Structures are given as C-alpha cells and as structure tokens.
N, C-alpha and C positions, 0 to 999 in steps of 0.2 A: 510444406508448409501446413502440414495437416495436423491437427490438433496441437500446436504451440501454446503453452502458457509461458509467459514471462512475468515474473514476480519482483515487484521493487519492495524491500524491506529495510526496516531499520527503527530507531526510536522517534517519535513525535518531534520533528523539526529538523530532522534530518537532510530534506528536501525532496523526499519520494514524489509527492504531488506536483510539486514544480518540475522534476523529470519526466513524470509523468504527462502533463501535459504538454510540455515541449516534443516528446516521441510521437503522442499522437498528431501533433501538427505536421510534423516530420513523415510520418510513416501512414500513410491512408491505409495499408494492410492491418493495422494494429486496433483492435477495439476495446475500451474499457469496459470491465464491469464494475457496476455500482453499486457500492455496498450499501446494506440498511444500516441503520444506528438508533438508538434511542437517545442520542444526545440531543442538547438543543442545538438549534440552527445559530451560527456566529452570523455578524454582518456581512452582507454581500454574498451569503449561500443563500441556496433556494432548493425546494424539494426536487431532488434528480439531479444536484449539481452542488457539492460533490456527492452528496449521499442522498438516499431515501430516508426521510425521517420519520419513524413511526414510535409508536409509543411501546410501552414495555408489555403490556397485556397481548397488543398483535403480534409482536415480535416472539412472544413465548408460544403463542399460537402457530406461527411459522415453523418455529423447530420443531414442534409436534409434527406438523407435515412434512418432515424432512425436506424442506424448502430451501435452507441453506446446504452449501457443499461444506462450510465450517463456519461456526460462529463462536465468539469469545466475550470475556467480560473485560474490557480495556479501560483503565484509569474510571472505573466504577460504572461505566456504560456498556450496552451490549452492542456488537458491530456482527453482523452476518453476510457473506458472500452467496446470492442466488445461485443456484446450480445451473438453472434454465439459461441464464443469461452466457453463460460460458457455451453451453451447446448450440444456442442461437448463433453465436459468433462463428462457431466451427460451421455451420450449415452454411452460413454466407460466406466462408472459405476465409475468414479473417483468423490473424493470430490475436489471441487474448493478453493483454497487459492490465498489471493492477497492481497497486500498492496495498500492503496489509501490513499488519504488527506481526511480530516475530511467531508466535503462537500459532496464528493463523497460518503462515507461511507453512510451518512444519505439519500441519492438518491437510492442507492444500497439496504439499509433495506427497504425502502418504497416499493421498487418494490420486493423485496424476503425478507418478514419479519422473514422467518426461517433463517436467516443471523445469524451467530454467529461472535460479532466483539470484538476484543481485543484492547483497546487503550495503547501505548505505550509511556511512559512519560520519559522523561531524570531526571536526579536526580536533575538538577538545570538549569536555563536558561543559565548561564554562561558556564556550561559543554556542553551544546547543542551548544551555540557560537564556543566553542573551536571544536567539533565534526565537525561542518560546515565548520572552517577553513582547517581542516586536510582532510577532504574529498577532498578539492578543491587545493591540493597540498601545504598547508600551506599558499596559499594565501586567503586575505578577498574577497569573492564573491563580487561582485559590489552590489548585491541585500542583503547582509547580514543584514541590518537594517530592510529592510522589513520582511525578513525571520522571523528574531526574534520576530518583532512584531506580525505578523500571528501566530506565534507558542505560544507566550504567550496567543493570543485570543482563538486558537484551545484547549490549555491544561485547559481553563475553561469549556469545555465543556466533558470532559473526563468522567464525572459521566453519561453521555447519553449512554457509550457503554456498552455491558455486562460484561466487565472485564476491569479493569486498573492495569496496571504492570508498576512498576517503573526499568528502565534499568540502575540500578546502576552497577551491576556486569553481564555480559552477561550470563556466564553460570548457574546463579542462575534463571534468569531471565527467560532464555530458559528451563528449568526445568518446572517453571509453564506453559509455552506454551503449550510445551511437555503434560501435564496433560490435559488442556482444549483441545487439538487436538483430546487425544485419547479417552476422554469422547465423542467427538461429532464424532468420528468414531465408537464408540462402541467397543473400544479395551479393556474396563476396566471393 
C-alpha cells in the first residue's frame, strides 16, 4: 500500500464528495487530503470540512512557498492541494484518496504517476444541472451556466483517466469504486 493515491475526478455535482465520504467510512486505510480554497463557505460547511477556507492573499503567499502540490482556478475561485498532507498520510501508512477537478488531477498525476484516477460522469448534462441546483438549496447558482460549460468540456477528457464510471445509480457506481479501491489497496 506504499504511496497509494486514489483520485476521484469529474465535474462539479457528479458525486465525487459523496463517494469520497462513503469510502472513508468503509476503509480506515484511506486518508482524505483537505484542499484549500478561496471560495466562500456554503451552509453546513466549516473550516477543515470539506475545505480549508482562506483568503486570496494568503493563498497566493502559499503558492509562492510551494505549499501546494497542485493548485488551480476553478469557477473563479482558487483551490490547492497541500503536499504535506499527502506525505503525512504515507508516513502513517495510509493510502491517500481525494476528489479534485480535472486540471488538478492532471497535475497531480504528472507529479505522482502512480496515482489511480476514477472519472465520475453524470448520466446527462441535464441531470448534472439538476444536481447542482439541488445542492444549492433549490436555487440556481449564479455561475450555473459556467459550471455546465466547464462540465461539458471536462467530460470530453474522461478517457484520459484510469477508470470512467457513470453515476446514474449511487449504490451501483459505488460498488465499482469499491472494487477499484480494494484492488489498489491489495485487498483482493
């Protein structure tokens, strides 16, 4: 299990964080890496769950210090993966699992080629739109059209990742993710 990284990739609203949460419950060998972001907290979130929320000035200072293994601007906000969390998980003999955007996954894979990537696709762009609206409390986010444009573009690169799964039925899709996780952890 040395230096395992499992990356859940896909457009916003595809279900990455739900699958991540479930995998963390089921596999104590996994450790999540908490991303830093400059976006505002949503209702129900707190600092460190699911992100570390920092201002843009501090984020840019950290990029100058090579704090992030990868960082990017997504939907107008900055997101970065702290490299020290990956190495700390490995020191504790844990496998790393994380959900990140497409461009972040590409950068991470270039730095850690052993990374295993799972691209989560929605059943359709319309279903994805409805999921994003539901997640926003039934209100259309102001950046909904941008998110859908980005999602369509991101989905065209799904073939570049190790696995592609369609999240039409959560339990069925999670069963496939479990198989991939168990293979990567040497549990099968």
